C-alpha positions as CSV (number, residue, x, y, z in Angstrom):
1,M,11.8,-51.7,68.4
2,K,15.1,-50.1,69.5
3,K,16.0,-53.1,71.6
4,F,15.4,-55.4,68.6
5,E,17.8,-53.3,66.3
6,N,20.4,-53.1,69.0
7,I,20.2,-57.0,69.5
8,M,20.7,-57.3,65.8
9,D,23.6,-55.0,65.6
10,E,25.3,-56.6,68.6
11,N,24.8,-60.2,67.2
12,Q,25.5,-59.5,63.5
13,A,28.4,-61.8,63.3
14,F,26.1,-64.9,64.4
15,F,23.6,-64.1,61.6
16,N,25.9,-63.9,58.4
17,T,28.3,-66.8,59.1
18,E,26.9,-69.3,56.5
19,E,26.9,-68.9,52.7
20,P,24.1,-70.4,50.6
21,S,24.6,-73.8,49.1
22,E,25.9,-74.0,45.6
23,G,23.2,-73.4,42.9
24,H,21.1,-71.6,45.4
25,F,20.9,-68.4,43.3
26,E,20.2,-70.2,40.1
27,R,17.4,-72.3,41.6
28,F,15.9,-69.0,43.2
29,E,16.2,-67.3,39.8
30,Q,14.5,-70.2,38.1
31,K,11.6,-70.3,40.7
32,L,11.2,-66.5,40.1
33,R,11.2,-66.8,36.3
34,L,8.6,-69.8,36.8
35,Q,6.4,-67.6,39.1
36,N,6.7,-64.6,36.8
37,N,5.6,-66.9,33.6
38,R,2.6,-67.8,35.7
39,I,1.8,-64.3,36.5
40,I,2.1,-63.3,32.9
41,F,0.1,-66.3,31.7
42,R,-2.7,-65.4,34.2
43,R,-2.6,-61.7,33.2
44,K,-2.8,-62.8,29.4
45,L,-5.7,-65.1,30.2
46,F,-7.6,-62.4,32.1
47,T,-7.0,-59.9,29.3
48,I,-8.3,-62.4,26.8
49,G,-11.3,-63.2,29.1
50,K,-12.1,-59.4,29.2
51,V,-11.8,-59.1,25.5
52,A,-14.0,-62.2,24.9
53,A,-16.7,-60.7,27.4
54,I,-16.6,-57.4,25.7
55,I,-17.0,-59.0,22.3
56,V,-20.0,-61.2,23.7
57,L,-21.6,-58.2,25.3
58,V,-21.4,-56.1,21.9
59,V,-22.9,-58.9,19.9
60,F,-25.9,-59.5,22.4
61,T,-26.5,-55.9,22.5
62,A,-26.4,-55.6,18.7
63,V,-28.9,-58.5,18.5
64,A,-31.1,-57.1,21.1
65,I,-31.4,-53.9,19.4
66,R,-32.1,-55.4,16.1
67,Y,-34.8,-57.5,17.7
68,N,-36.3,-54.6,19.6
69,V,-36.3,-52.3,16.3
70,D,-38.0,-55.1,14.4
71,T,-40.5,-55.7,17.1
72,K,-41.4,-52.0,17.5
73,S,-41.7,-51.6,13.8
74,D,-44.2,-54.6,13.6
75,Y,-45.9,-53.1,16.7
76,N,-46.2,-49.6,15.3
77,T,-47.4,-50.9,12.0
78,A,-50.1,-53.0,13.6
79,R,-50.9,-50.1,15.8
80,I,-51.3,-47.7,12.8
81,E,-53.5,-50.4,11.0
82,K,-55.7,-50.8,14.0
83,S,-55.9,-47.1,14.5
84,S,-56.9,-46.6,10.9
85,E,-59.6,-49.2,11.1
86,M,-60.8,-47.7,14.4
87,N,-61.0,-44.1,12.6
88,E,-63.0,-45.8,9.7
89,A,-65.5,-47.3,12.1
90,E,-65.7,-44.0,14.2
91,Q,-66.4,-42.2,10.8
92,F,-69.1,-44.6,9.9
93,Y,-71.0,-44.6,13.1
94,S,-70.7,-40.8,13.4
95,R,-72.1,-40.4,9.9
96,M,-74.9,-42.8,10.6
97,L,-75.7,-40.9,14.0
98,E,-75.7,-37.6,11.9
99,L,-78.3,-39.1,9.4
100,S,-80.4,-40.1,12.4
101,Y,-80.0,-36.4,13.8
102,E,-81.1,-35.1,10.4
103,N,-84.1,-37.4,10.4
104,I,-85.2,-36.0,13.8
105,K,-84.8,-32.5,12.5
106,Q,-87.1,-33.3,9.5
107,I,-89.9,-34.5,11.9
108,N,-92.6,-32.0,12.4
109,F,-93.0,-31.5,15.9
110,P,-96.0,-29.7,17.5
111,N,-93.5,-27.1,18.9
112,E,-89.8,-26.2,18.5
113,A,-89.0,-26.5,22.2
114,Q,-89.8,-30.2,22.0
115,K,-87.7,-30.5,18.9
116,S,-84.8,-29.0,20.3
117,R,-85.0,-30.7,23.6
118,V,-85.1,-34.1,21.8
119,L,-82.2,-33.1,19.6
120,Q,-80.2,-32.0,22.7
121,E,-80.8,-35.2,24.5
122,V,-80.1,-37.5,21.5
123,S,-76.9,-35.5,20.6
124,Q,-75.5,-35.5,24.1
125,K,-72.4,-37.8,24.6
126,D,-72.1,-39.3,28.1
127,E,-69.1,-39.8,30.5
128,S,-68.4,-43.3,29.2
129,Y,-68.0,-42.1,25.6
130,T,-65.4,-39.6,26.9
131,K,-63.5,-42.2,29.0
132,M,-63.4,-44.7,26.2
133,K,-62.1,-42.0,23.8
134,E,-59.2,-41.2,26.4
135,D,-58.4,-44.8,26.7
136,L,-58.3,-45.3,22.9
137,Q,-56.1,-42.3,22.6
138,K,-53.8,-43.6,25.2
139,D,-53.5,-47.0,23.6
140,P,-55.0,-47.2,20.1
141,S,-54.2,-50.8,19.8
142,N,-56.2,-51.9,23.0
143,E,-58.8,-54.4,21.4
144,M,-61.1,-54.1,24.5
145,A,-61.3,-50.3,24.3
146,Q,-61.9,-50.4,20.5
147,Q,-64.7,-53.0,21.0
148,A,-66.2,-51.0,23.8
149,M,-66.2,-48.0,21.6
150,I,-67.9,-49.8,18.6
151,N,-70.4,-51.4,21.0
152,Y,-71.3,-47.8,22.4
153,Y,-71.7,-46.6,18.7
154,E,-73.8,-49.5,17.8
155,T,-76.1,-49.1,20.9
156,R,-76.2,-45.3,20.5
157,L,-77.2,-45.7,16.8
158,E,-79.9,-48.3,17.8
159,V,-81.3,-46.1,20.6
160,V,-81.5,-43.0,18.3
161,N,-83.0,-45.0,15.4
162,Q,-85.7,-46.3,18.0
163,I,-86.4,-42.9,19.1
164,V,-86.8,-41.7,15.5
165,A,-89.2,-44.5,14.8
166,N,-91.1,-44.0,18.1
167,L,-91.4,-40.2,17.3
168,K,-92.6,-40.8,13.9
169,L,-95.4,-43.2,15.3
170,V,-96.4,-41.0,17.8
171,L,-96.6,-37.9,15.7
172,N,-98.5,-39.8,13.0
173,N,-100.8,-41.1,15.5
174,N,-101.5,-37.6,16.8
175,S,-102.0,-36.1,13.4
């Protein structure tokens, strides 16, 4: 690097001999202004693009939020309606089963041990009932779980009613 500087210093007279042509500085300034104008235009365009992108993003976000709120509201309303319908169905079937249990309690058994054993067997809920109940609590709007629960209640009610009818038949024949 030192050699280069020394060469430049020693031969300085050769490098600075000619003056630029006339109008050189004016043309140079004009090119600088033109280039500067392009840079300013690009910056403005870029800034306008950023602002436009932000506006579009805000508008789409607002629309998405509005849509999401409306959808959730409709979903929650439907969920509440289905949940209340399911509660009504559960109450109905539970009441019907209670009436069937009362019928069993009113039957005269030869001994109390048999009566308590039958009542215990009939009133026991199995594991599938517990699983279906958990599924319904997780998602009350799940129609398959609702239908399975209703089928369970219907089947259970049929079985208990058939047990009552058979018990009455057997006990009446034994009397």
